[in-house]
N, C-alpha and C positions, 0 to 999 in steps of 0.2 A: 594481454589482459582480456580483450574481447575476441570472440570467434563468430564470424570472421571479423578481422580488423577493418576499420573505416579509414580511407585516405583523408588527409587533411582537407582537401577541397570539397568533401561531402559532409564534413562534420557540422552539425547545427547544435548550438548550445545557447541557453539563456542564463548560464552561470549556475546550473544545478549542482548539487552535491556539497560536500564540506559543511554539512549542517552541524550545529553545535550540540553538545550534550549538556544536560541540566540535572543537577542533583535534586531528585524528588524528595529527599529528606528535608528540603527547604519548605515543603508544603505543610505537613503536620507530622507529628511523631509517628514513625512506623517501626521503631525498634532499631536494632543495631545492624540490620542488613543494609549493605550499600546498594542503592537502587537509583538508576539514572534514566532520564528520558532522552532518546535520540530524536531531536526536534525536526522531524521530516517536513513539518508544515512550513519550515523556513526555506523550502525550495521555491523557485520563482513563481509557480502558479498556486502554491500552497499545499502541495501534495508530493508524496514519494514517487508518484507516477511519473514525475518529470525525469527521474533517472532512467526509467524504462524507455520512454519515448525519445529522449535525447539520442539514445543508441538506435532504437528501432526505426524511427523516422529518418535518421541519417542513412541507415542501411537501405531503406526504400528510395531515398534520394540517389544513392549510389547506383541502384538498380534501375533508375529511370522511371519509377512509378509516378504517375500523375494524379491518381485518385485513390482514396482509401475509404473504408467504412468502419464504423465502430458502434457498439451498443454500450451504454454506460449509465450508471446511477448518478453521474454528474462530474465527479472529479477527473475521471479518466478522459472524458470528452473534452473538458476544458484544457487539460494538459496536452492532449493530442492535437487539439486545434491550434494551440500556441506553436508547437513544433512543426506542424504542417504548414503554418503560415511562413515560417522561416524557410522551409524547403520548397515553397511554391507548389504545394500539393493541395488539391481540393479534398475536403473531408465530408463524408455523409454521416451524420450523427443521428442515431436512433436512441431516443430517451423515453422514459415513462411519462405518461400523462399526469402523473403525480409528482413530477420533479419539483423540488423547492424553487420558488420564484426567483430567489437570489442567484441560484446556479443557472437557471434559464436565462436570466438577464445577462450573466457573464458570457454565456454561449452566444447570445444574440449580438454581442459586441464584436464578434469576429465576422469578417467579410469573406472568408475563404471556406465557409462551411454551409451545408444544407441540412436543416434540422427536420427530423421526422418524429413526431410524438405518437406513441403507440402503447397499447396495453401489453404487448409482447415484444418489446424492443429487440431483445436478443434474437428471437426467432426470425423477425422480419429483417434484421440486419444481415443474417446469414443467407436468407432467401434472396435479398437484394444483391449481395455479393456474388452469389452463384449465377443469378440471372444476367448480371451485367459484367461478369468476369472482373470484378474489382476486389483486390485483397482486403481481408477483414482483420482488424487489429484485435484479435481474440486471444488475450494473453493466456487463457486457460488451455489453449491448444498449441500455440506457436512458441517454439523455443526462443525465437528472437525477442520475445517479450520479457524474458527473465534475465537476459544478459546484463542490462543496465543496473540491476539490483546488486550485482557483485560489488559495486563501489561502496555499499553500506558496510560490508565486511572489511574492505580495505581501510576505511576510515576508523571503524571501531578498533581494529588491530592497533592503530596508533593512538587513538583517543583514550580507550579503556582496555589496555592490553590484558587485564585480569578479568575480562568478561567471562562469567561462568554460564549465564543463561540469558536468552533473549525471548521476550514475549511479543508475539506478532499478531495484530488483528488480521484475520484471514478470511478471504472470500474464495478465490480460486486456488490459492496456495503458491502463486507465481513468485511472490516476494520472498517467501520462505525458501523456495527452491533456489532462487538467485543468491540469497545470502549464504546458503549451504555451499553452492558452487564457488562463491567467492573465497570462502575459507579453504576450500580444497585447492584452489589456485595458489593461495598463499602457502600451502603446505604445512599449516599449523593445525593444532587441535581445534575441532569445531565445538563451539559452546552448545549446551543444551538448547534446542530450538522448540519453543512452546507455541502451539497455535491457540488462538482465542477467538471463539465464534459466539453467536447470539442464540437465544432460546427460540428465535424465529428461523434462522438459517444456521445449521450446524452439521452440514454434510460430512465434513472431515472430523470435526471434534467429537462426534458421536462414536467414533471408533475407540475413543479413550474414556469418554464420560457417558455413563448411562443414567446417572441419578439427576434427572431434570424433567421438567414438564414444559412442553412447547407453549410458546406465546404467539399470538397471531400477529403482533407487531413488535418491533424493536426500535429503541432510540438510535441504535447504530445502524442507520439505513443503508450504508454502503456495503454491508455484508449481504450479498445477494445471490451468489452462485450456488444453485441447488443441484447442478449437474456435476460440477467439479471433476473434469476428466483427469486432473492431476491427483485425484484422491489417493490412489494406491501408492504412487511415488512419494507424495508428501508425507503420508502416514508412515511409510518405511523410513524416511529421513528422520522424522521425529523420534521414532523408536531407536534408530541407530545412534542418535546423539544423546539419548537418555532424557529426552523431553517428554511433554505430555500435551493433552488437549483439554480445553476448558470451555464449557457452555455457560454463558453469563446471562442472568435474568435482568430485566429492566430495573428492578429494585436494587440489584447489585451494582448496576451502572450508576444509579442515582447516589448510592452510598459512596462509591468510589469518587464521584465528581465532587463530593464535599471536601475531599482532601485538597482540592485546588482552590478553595475559597480564599481570597486574598492573594492568590498567586498573580504574578505580573503578566500572565497570559491565560486565556480561557480555552482549554483544549476542547476539540470537538469530540463527538461520542465515540468515534473509532479510536482516538487517542485514549480516551477514558477506558475503552474496552481492554486495551493492552494492559493498563494499570490494574484493572479489575482482575485480569488473569494473574498478575503478579500477587495481588492480595489473596487470591484463592490458593495459589501455590504456597504462599507464606503461612496460610492457615493450616496447611497439611504437612508442610516440610519439617523434617526432623534430621539433624538438629537445625534450629533456626539460625544459629550462628555459623552456618557453613561458609567456608571461605569463598571469595570471588564476588564479582559484581553482577548485579542483575540489570538488564537494560529493557526498557519498554519502548517499542517503536511507536512514536507519536506522529500519526500520519495526517492529522487535520486539526484546524482551529474551529471553534464556533465561528460562523460567518460574521466577520466584522470588517471594518475598514483596515484592520491590520494586514489583511491579505490584499496586496496591491494587484490590480489587474495587469495582465501582460501588456507591456508598453510598446511592443513592436520592434524593439531594438535587438539586432543580431549580435550575440556575444559569443560567436563561434570561436572555439579554442584553436 
């Protein structure tokens, strides 16, 4: 399943994966198209990043790594900190000076990390890693960072075997590439893979969508990768699967969020971004009644007490 495989003695898990799917037709009427949310915010730290770090940190543990560095908009750092704690690895976290106070508070609850706030967290984390010879958890460049996302494909194959298309909120493209690789491992047809980015950061989506005006800020703040070293690979995957790329404005995000009024959970803006991509596809798709199920990867909740903090318990499989 994973390459390279991790021996049992090095595996660290918080019980990630096996997240439920939820019919988004329960929200408001969206026609006859079957659309589901894959609730990745039900992972232990509240993000799909747990899948990546469960494998990646276990691999570091197997290789005897004692220190790591990461630059993050918040969710990645929280997830990495939780898995590094299990593996007894010290983590140097580089974050923006504008990081939301709720996420900063969650990071500050870990005793195995050193936090550095910076106007240029990614640049400084890379410089720190090079200067101190410490590996950097940069998923946009390291193949180890995409392995864990294969499990999304494995689960969808069983949960929604008639999946026709998947809408993925995209920053570096690592999640999409991992999902693609997972379907390839299964040896079955890969669904259309659609990337959804913001009017602020659209490094990959602009390869597919030209009809937009840039905005200086976006509600979906976790979409941050303006370099996107995976850009060419990810764009080629999207084309090969018959997918597309969508750039979403703040107003479109706000409109998409209205579909969840009265819903039993409050999706975060990255989750809403995926759904906004589906709505944009639906607006243009012909015929609308095309067979197969659509899946929106819902990667975050609005910050509430629903997302329990990591409790320090090792749930190694």
